[in-house]
C-alpha positions, -999 to +999 in steps of 0.1 A: +000+000+000+028+025+010+048+016-021+018+021-044+010+054-027+045+068-032+047+055-068+014+073-076+026+105-060+059+103-080+041+097-113+018+126-106+047+150-099+065+138-130+034+144-152+028+179-138+065+188-142+065+176-179+034+197-186+049+228-171+082+222-190+063+218-223+045+250-217+076+270-209+098+254-235+077+253-266+051+281-265+063+307-290+049+341-280+062+356-312+030+341-327-005+352-318-015+336-285-045+322-304-024+306-332-028+269-339+008+261-330+004+276-295-030+260-291-016+226-297+013+231-273-011+244-246-034+214-251-004+190-248+009+209-217-025+209-201-030+171-208+002+162-189-007+185-160-043+172-159-030+136-159-009+144-129-038+162-111-060+132-118-036+109-102-037+130-070-074+133-070-081+096-076-058+089-046-077+113-024-110+100-035-098+065-026-088+077+009-122+094+012-141+063+003-121+043+028-130+069+055-167+066+046-166+028+047-150+030+081-179+052+093-204+028+078-189-002+095-191+016+128-228+025+122-236-011+114-220-023+146-241+002+166-273-012+151-264-048+162-258-036+197-295-026+201-302-063+209-279-065+238-285-055+274-280-018+283-249-025+303-232-045+275-244-020+249-229+009+269-196-009+272-193-017+235-207+017+224-178+033+242-154+009+224-170+018+191-165+055+196-128+048+204-125+028+172-142+055+152-120+082+165-089+061+160-098+052+124-106+087+115-074+100+130-054+073+111-070+081+077-067+118+083-030+114+091-024+094+059-043+121+039-026+151+055+010+138+059+017+112+032+022+138+005+041+162+027+064+135+039+072+124+004+075+158-012+097+172+015+124+148+002+125+167-031+112+202-025+116+230+001+091+227+030+073+260+022+067+248-014+053+215-001+030+232+023+016+255-004+010+225-027-008+203-001-029+233+012-041+241-023-079+239-029-074+214-057-067+187-031-087+200-001-119+207-020-151+214+000-177+210-028-184+186-057-206+190-088-232+163-094-262+159-118-242+180-143-257+186-178-242+206-206-265+214-235-251+229-267-277+244-291-262+250-326-276+267-357-265+286-388-278+321-384-289+345-411-254+358-416-241+323-422-222+321-389-222+293-364-244+304-335-239+285-302-259+285-270-243+268-240-266+258-212-249+245-180-268+232-150-255+213-120-259+206-083-231+219-061-228+198-029-212+209+003-191+179+015-184+193+050-204+189+082-204+227+086-217+257+067-192+271+041-190+299+016-183+291-020-176+314-049-197+308-080-179+319-111-183+323-149-158+339-172-159+345-210-131+357-233-135+378-265-114+365-293-110+370-331-134+340-335-162+354-314-175+375-285-195+352-261-221+369-239-235+356-206-273+352-210-283+337-177-271+331-142-293+315-116-284+302-081-310+284-060-309+270-025-340+266-005-351+296-026-338+316-055-306+333-043-296+349-076-313+355-110-297+383-130-318+404-154-305+417-187-292+450-172-273+432-145-258+408-171-245+437-192-227+451-162-205+419-160-182+434-187-145+432-177-126+464-173-105+457-204-137+449-223-121+416-233-151+394-221-173+391-191-168+378-156-191+368-127-179+361-092-201+359-061-199+341-027-228+320-015-233+302+018-241+265+016-253+248+048-237+217+062-241+188+037-264+211+017-265+219-020-271+246-045-287+243-079-268+264-105-277+273-141-256+293-165-262+302-202-237+317-226-244+327-263-218+332-290-217+337-328-184+325-343-166+337-374-155+311-398-168+276-406-147+256-382-141+263-345-123+246-317-131+257-281-127+244-246-148+241-215-130+241-181-151+230-150-145+253-120-151+223-096-145+186-096-175+171-114-192+137-114-213+121-142-215+149-168-241+144-195-236+163-227-266+170-251-262+187-285-294+200-301-292+211-338-315+241-345-305+240-381-303+207-401-280+182-383-264+172-416-250+207-420-226+202-391-199+180-377-196+181-339-170+163-317-163+162-280-128+152-268-121+143-232-086+135-218-081+103-197-110+083-212-102+051-230-119+066-261-111+103-259-137+112-286-171+106-270-197+084-287-233+095-288-268+082-294-296+100-312-326+113-293-353+123-317-344+138-351-323+168-339-305+158-307-274+138-298-268+125-262-231+118-257-216+091-235-216+102-199-182+115-185-177+098-151-153+124-137-140+158-148-114+175-127-114+212-118-097+231-147-096+200-169-098+209-206-128+194-224-126+203-261-155+206-285-151+211-323-178+224-346-176+224-384-201+240-407-201+220-440 
């Protein structure tokens, strides 16, 4: 177990280091930052970094599952004790609490110290502490029930018009109330100028629903896109329902763009609805780490594709979509 843990950490560090090296060594800023050459290098760099991040996250998820199983075993033991006498039940209950505390402490120590102990052999202590304290590893929330809907059509000007609808449940994993920042950012490029069309945040009631005037005020100071950031409280083990919509009209007949989740996400469903004839377009989704990086799909009705569900997408992981107007 220890050898596998250390090997996984080492592999992750190597992958992240290779990604950073590729970015710094091969990106040529004498070209436009949107050039195809730099885009390819950025994708390769991000792939290595994401592979390393995935290794860390899968390791943490495994430790988290072990912790949950430990708690479940303790709860099952407590249910059996209800058949015993009060005196025996009291004695064993005390023992169960001691086991519960000990198991949680042991798993917590593994989680908190394994990475630091290993990394301290190679990096300065202050660097190690910054890495292990990073929110990427110590995340408080998780996206579930995530759906991305892409609505595509050819508009009157012959441009590719795209509406992205994103909805998900944001779950608080902690046993205490937390504050979490909901974000959405767009970037104006030569290919298009995306506009935020909807932001809704709902808890026990609607917490945020921006009107058209409020959406227009999200313009960045440099007018190079839009940005939304706001803190919301999530009660212990509670959740928020979040919906976001972005509209864009692209120049050219072929576009390649990326989606970057802002939280770790489980079970993403992607739907593509063609508002113009489906045969006028080619559309592909590419996801790193999957055995088949290009997602397969099934038809739903005459105008909609439902793509194979993505089991896990990491925070900041690049998911690429490509649209071609024939």
